[in-house]
VOGU-3710 file (C-alpha; in Angstrom, 3 decimals, decimal comma):
1> xxxxxxxxxx> -11,216/-3,991/-7,259  -13,269/-5,424/-4,432  -14,466/-2,018/-3,163  -13,388/1,495/-3,457  -11,184/1,647/-0,409  -9,016/-1,209/-1,648  -5,368/-0,453/-2,448  -3,543/-1,987/-5,387  -4,178/-5,569/-6,016  -6,045/-6,597/-9,086
11> xxxxxxxxxx> -6,039/-10,104/-7,545  -8,495/-8,910/-4,917  -11,209/-8,639/-7,525  -10,971/-12,457/-8,063  -11,099/-13,753/-4,504  -12,991/-17,039/-4,179  -13,955/-19,858/-1,886  -10,661/-21,513/-2,689  -9,082/-18,661/-0,884  -10,955/-19,429/2,282
21> xxxxxxxxxx> -9,859/-23,032/2,117  -6,240/-21,966/1,831  -6,499/-19,673/4,778  -8,074/-22,416/6,791  -5,000/-24,570/6,038  -2,729/-21,720/7,115  -4,805/-21,357/10,354  -4,089/-25,007/11,125  -0,376/-24,286/10,862  -0,908/-21,268/13,026
31> xxxxxxxxxx> -2,531/-23,271/15,791  0,559/-25,403/16,076  2,652/-22,284/16,227  0,635/-20,865/19,092  1,248/-24,052/20,991  4,934/-23,815/20,318  5,052/-20,243/21,591  6,374/-18,696/18,428  3,795/-15,953/18,762  5,700/-14,264/21,549
41> xxxxxxxxxx> 6,453/-10,609/20,917  9,928/-9,506/19,836  10,292/-6,920/22,503  11,294/-7,695/25,978  8,849/-5,271/27,555  5,930/-7,166/25,994  7,327/-10,674/26,613  5,840/-11,212/30,082  2,211/-10,519/28,981  1,116/-10,032/25,353
51> xxxxxxxxxx> -0,299/-6,553/24,924  -3,241/-5,669/22,727  -1,241/-5,294/19,578  0,367/-8,694/20,010  -3,030/-10,196/20,767  -4,342/-8,674/17,513  -1,505/-10,143/15,485  -2,007/-13,509/17,116  -5,752/-13,378/16,093  -4,780/-12,554/12,501
61> xxxxxxxxxx> -2,644/-15,653/12,356  -5,410/-17,798/13,941  -7,692/-16,433/11,239  -5,381/-17,915/8,666  -2,570/-15,408/7,946  0,728/-17,171/7,575  2,452/-14,288/9,350  1,770/-10,796/10,687  4,273/-8,050/11,606  3,809/-4,672/13,308
71> xxxxxxxxxx> 5,924/-1,715/14,256  4,380/0,787/16,682  5,693/4,116/17,928  3,897/5,121/21,073  3,078/8,475/22,539  6,217/8,222/24,693  8,403/7,997/21,592  9,342/4,347/22,119  9,025/1,917/19,286  8,000/-1,719/19,658
81> xxxxxxxxxx> 8,219/-4,396/16,965  6,025/-7,502/16,931  5,722/-10,647/14,929  3,262/-13,630/14,824  3,116/-16,797/12,715  5,916/-18,168/10,529  7,999/-16,560/7,821  8,058/-19,699/5,647  5,192/-22,282/5,703  7,404/-24,911/4,224
91> xxxxxxxxxx> 10,189/-24,690/6,761  8,558/-23,104/9,759  11,223/-20,385/9,815  10,648/-17,481/12,133  9,261/-14,220/10,900  12,198/-11,788/10,585  11,794/-8,820/12,892  10,693/-5,722/10,946  11,286/-7,735/7,701  10,856/-6,269/4,285
101> xxxxxxxxxx> 7,553/-6,641/2,494  5,966/-5,384/-0,708  4,034/-2,276/0,312  1,691/-2,046/-2,691  -0,214/1,231/-2,875  1,758/2,936/-0,206  3,835/3,610/-3,269  1,186/6,179/-4,358  2,021/8,421/-1,445  5,704/8,402/-2,439
111> xxxxxxxxxx> 4,678/9,338/-6,015  2,307/12,014/-4,926  5,109/13,542/-2,687  7,505/13,734/-5,693  4,846/15,277/-7,920  3,886/17,832/-5,230  7,537/18,767/-4,740  7,563/19,467/-8,543  4,413/21,631/-8,025  6,285/23,577/-5,364
121> xxxxxxxxxx> 9,124/24,035/-7,735  6,767/25,527/-10,358  7,353/22,686/-12,808  3,829/21,269/-12,601  0,434/22,711/-11,781  -2,146/20,661/-9,988  -4,766/22,111/-12,365  -2,669/21,439/-15,445  -4,407/19,164/-17,965  -2,799/15,763/-18,286
131> xxxxxxxxxx> -2,265/16,571/-22,009  0,002/19,479/-20,990  2,644/16,855/-19,997  1,555/13,696/-21,894  0,096/15,173/-25,124  -2,194/12,836/-27,002  -1,587/9,808/-24,747  -4,856/9,700/-22,816  -7,680/9,090/-25,251  -10,517/6,547/-25,204
141> xxxxxxxxxx> -14,260/6,190/-24,982  -15,322/9,114/-22,845  -11,655/9,725/-22,032  -9,681/12,822/-23,045  -6,444/13,946/-21,341  -7,299/17,519/-22,395  -10,067/17,510/-19,809  -8,439/15,625/-16,882  -6,273/17,476/-14,396  -3,165/16,361/-12,485
151> xxxxxxxxxx> -5,086/16,956/-9,266  -7,854/14,528/-10,388  -5,221/11,821/-11,066  -3,831/12,182/-7,565  -7,271/12,196/-5,922  -8,871/9,428/-8,006  -11,581/11,754/-9,370  -10,536/11,388/-13,070  -12,984/8,701/-14,029  -10,256/6,661/-15,667
161> xxxxxxxxxx> -10,968/2,904/-15,756  -8,896/0,476/-13,697  -6,350/-1,669/-15,688  -5,700/-4,251/-12,993  -8,937/-6,133/-13,246  -8,039/-6,920/-16,823  -4,783/-8,687/-15,943  -4,684/-12,299/-14,655  -2,995/-13,246/-11,474  -0,302/-15,176/-13,383
171> xxxxxxxxxx> 0,395/-12,134/-15,551  0,570/-9,940/-12,412  3,157/-12,357/-10,821  5,321/-13,100/-13,886  4,912/-10,744/-16,798  6,914/-7,538/-17,218  4,787/-4,494/-18,014  6,005/-1,063/-19,226  3,919/1,774/-17,760  2,425/2,480/-21,119
181> xxxxxxxxxx> 1,357/-1,115/-21,465  -0,767/-0,639/-18,322  -2,204/2,625/-19,643  -3,061/0,965/-22,973  -4,982/-1,834/-21,125  -7,009/0,779/-19,259  -7,821/2,878/-22,354  -9,444/-0,085/-24,076  -12,321/0,515/-21,661  -14,711/3,359/-21,353
191> xxxxxxxxxx> -14,543/6,056/-18,685  -16,336/5,362/-15,440  -17,637/8,850/-15,193  -16,822/12,466/-16,222  -13,686/14,004/-14,671  -14,416/15,512/-11,237  -17,890/14,006/-10,995  -17,099/11,654/-8,110  -14,324/9,522/-6,464  -13,339/6,051/-7,563
201> xxxxxxxxxx> -10,007/4,309/-6,930  -8,041/3,514/-10,094  -4,419/2,504/-10,275  -4,335/3,964/-13,799  -4,237/7,398/-12,261  -0,918/6,803/-10,612  0,730/5,098/-13,561  0,033/8,361/-15,443  1,278/10,423/-12,509  4,564/8,483/-12,642
211> xxxxxxxxxx> 4,851/9,151/-16,400  4,329/12,826/-15,793  7,160/12,869/-13,247  9,483/11,157/-15,675  8,475/13,532/-18,505  8,993/16,677/-16,373  12,252/15,568/-14,726  13,808/13,625/-17,604  14,722/10,953/-15,075  13,288/7,485/-14,146
221> xxxxxxxxxx> 10,621/7,604/-11,494  12,626/5,289/-9,231  15,601/7,745/-9,224  13,384/10,641/-8,359  11,748/8,789/-5,487  15,157/7,723/-4,191  16,698/11,155/-4,434  13,747/13,231/-3,273  12,311/11,024/-0,576  14,239/7,870/0,386
231> xxxxxxxxxx> 17,667/9,389/0,780  16,374/12,719/2,024  14,773/11,247/5,219  17,139/8,225/5,580  14,904/5,247/4,699  17,470/2,530/4,792  15,246/-0,437/3,866  13,022/1,079/1,129  13,374/0,940/-2,584  11,652/0,868/-5,941
241> xxxxxxxxxx> 12,648/-2,418/-7,596  14,533/-2,280/-10,897  12,887/-3,644/-14,073  12,741/-7,403/-13,926  13,827/-7,604/-10,243  11,588/-10,197/-8,674  13,446/-10,572/-5,379  13,206/-8,915/-1,997  16,686/-7,799/-0,985  16,695/-8,119/2,803
251> xxxxxxxxxx> 15,317/-10,573/5,341  11,583/-10,979/4,711  8,677/-13,260/5,414  7,484/-15,152/2,371  4,269/-13,969/0,754  1,493/-16,274/-0,381  -1,367/-16,386/-2,906  -4,279/-18,724/-2,661  -4,996/-20,978/-5,627  -8,499/-22,173/-6,644
261> xxxxxxxxxx> -7,766/-25,649/-5,158  -6,984/-24,122/-1,769  -3,209/-24,249/-2,012  -1,267/-21,303/-0,572  1,405/-20,786/-3,225  4,656/-19,052/-2,441  4,423/-15,752/-4,390  7,355/-13,945/-2,767  9,306/-13,573/-5,983  7,092/-11,850/-8,524
271> xxxxxxxxxx> 7,547/-9,232/-11,183  6,145/-6,103/-9,472  5,901/-4,105/-12,704  2,123/-4,613/-12,870  2,080/-2,248/-9,797  4,419/0,330/-11,236  3,975/3,787/-9,902  0,705/2,570/-8,359  2,221/-0,183/-6,146  5,766/-1,465/-6,842
281> xxxxxxxxxx> 7,844/-0,482/-3,854  9,381/-2,553/-1,003  9,914/-1,426/2,550  9,634/-2,291/6,236  7,019/-1,286/8,761  9,490/0,926/10,546  10,503/2,736/7,303  6,854/3,242/6,389  6,184/4,768/9,797  9,240/6,993/9,414
291> xxxxxxxxxx> 8,033/8,114/5,953  4,546/9,120/7,042  5,940/10,776/10,173  8,363/12,927/8,135  5,603/13,724/5,631  3,054/14,897/8,116  5,739/16,813/10,034  6,578/18,901/6,984  9,929/17,460/6,136  9,118/16,601/2,572
301> xxxxxxxxxx> 6,700/19,290/1,355  6,202/22,968/1,816  3,173/23,961/3,814  1,117/24,850/0,716  1,642/21,528/-0,888  1,080/19,552/2,281  -2,162/21,448/2,807  -3,261/20,411/-0,721  -2,351/16,851/0,023  -4,529/16,846/3,163
311> xxxxxxxxxx> -7,516/18,373/1,369  -9,865/15,404/0,988  -12,994/14,079/-0,527  -15,216/11,320/0,987  -14,589/7,671/0,132  -18,141/6,655/-0,444  -19,923/6,063/2,932  -16,925/4,453/4,591  -16,013/7,428/6,780  -12,634/7,507/5,161
321> xxxxxxxxxx> -11,373/10,455/3,058  -8,897/10,701/0,268  -6,540/13,646/-0,366  -3,725/13,627/-2,919  -2,174/10,208/-2,328  -3,081/10,339/1,359  -6,018/8,942/3,273  -7,615/9,816/6,633  -9,490/7,167/8,641  -11,480/7,586/11,851
331> xxxxxxxxxx> -10,048/6,214/15,130  -12,304/4,463/17,686  -10,716/6,642/20,413  -11,526/9,862/18,483  -9,851/11,832/15,808  -8,291/10,472/12,682  -5,071/8,962/11,386  -3,289/9,577/8,045  -1,662/6,990/5,830  -2,584/4,877/2,819
341> xxxxxxxxxx> -2,109/1,114/2,811  -1,540/-1,368/0,031  -2,202/-4,835/-1,329  -0,047/-6,681/-3,863  0,336/-10,371/-4,561  1,546/-11,947/-1,256  1,180/-9,006/1,092  -1,251/-6,562/2,555  -0,170/-3,472/4,641  -2,137/-1,019/6,636
351> xxxxxxxxxx> -1,149/1,843/8,981  -0,553/5,498/9,486  0,125/8,323/11,940  -2,263/10,113/14,288  -3,207/13,693/13,420  -1,099/15,034/16,198  1,962/13,071/15,026  2,578/11,351/18,332  1,701/7,803/17,423  2,460/5,699/14,341
361> xxxxxxxxxx> 1,763/2,119/13,483  2,098/-0,129/10,398  0,830/-3,682/10,116  1,808/-6,168/7,379  0,311/-9,659/6,716  1,663/-12,166/4,223  -1,411/-12,947/2,277  -4,190/-10,765/0,944  -7,215/-11,490/3,073  -10,052/-13,450/1,478
371> xxxxxxxxxx> -12,478/-10,612/1,664  -13,047/-7,123/2,967  -13,792/-8,388/6,506  -10,255/-9,817/6,671  -8,848/-6,396/5,748  -11,016/-4,782/8,345  -9,469/-7,080/10,975  -6,025/-5,863/9,938  -7,274/-2,262/10,205  -8,649/-3,007/13,591
381> xxxxxxxxx> -5,140/-3,883/14,822  -3,942/-0,493/13,473  -6,690/1,180/15,428  -5,713/-0,763/18,526  -2,071/0,225/18,149  -2,854/3,911/17,687  -5,423/4,130/20,479  -3,740/2,142/23,257  -2,176/4,203/26,016
//
């Protein structure tokens, strides 16, 4: 992956100059959109004069994003929804307000919640060896599931290699993978380091966490997420796609992938199984905000498990910290916010909730940025949304 703070997308490892050309072409489309006035916010209160969030989305589109969407809950409890750009580059269709997108590694937080619920029920221990639940599965060069804990999976301190960098973009988009296929790909490569030695992001950790949940409950991961999280807090636009389901059910902006020749290819309908428990889910900005708000408020976990989730290790020298499927990042206005974020073919999402729970924001764009600086610009809009008064 391009750096340790990146969230599910093997394709980000292979970004190239062709990507920049494609984004330049999208920026040209965006320039026409600005002139046409399509970048107006979707809320009446912001229509007279674009606020800082709207201005941030407009800038993302000028930088080359086909579309950008945001949902922000302010300190006064009011929610505003914004869009910029176009939902379909071929037709110029509008971006659907609060449209569904693939949320990539935000899926990890859902998986961590379910696993921590099972910890609270006494069915799993965070310091259990992986072999306790998946005997004999995790073996490789420098890899032994008898010496890796469940906690280390959730916190990315296991040393397990990343499977995603060994899958092509075409395979990611079109091939169906069973979770054990993904594990097998990872285990062909040696461990990055000894368990617990340091932190390094690896989607393999969460594929294994999903398998543990299925082993312990005897039920498919999607059913457990739906029963224990989605229905429990009323997420009406969130789901874990069924095997082979390449579609997005509800109104959505199309997602794009840059080709080496600079073409922005429609990659909306892809097989998300390469993400699996690490990044397969679909949701909306408003539902993601609702999820993180409920989580940090204590609606999904007992205090002991939520405290474990919020116990973090540093993410290199970035200033970010990683807990158990949950990240904290610094705010320019002081304090931190909690969330995760995700990349998967066609979409990038970033966002979270302030430590006091009063403000929440989630941003989605419809193409993975060409490099880390593009992602930083998306994160800057999140910072703007959470810091504005």
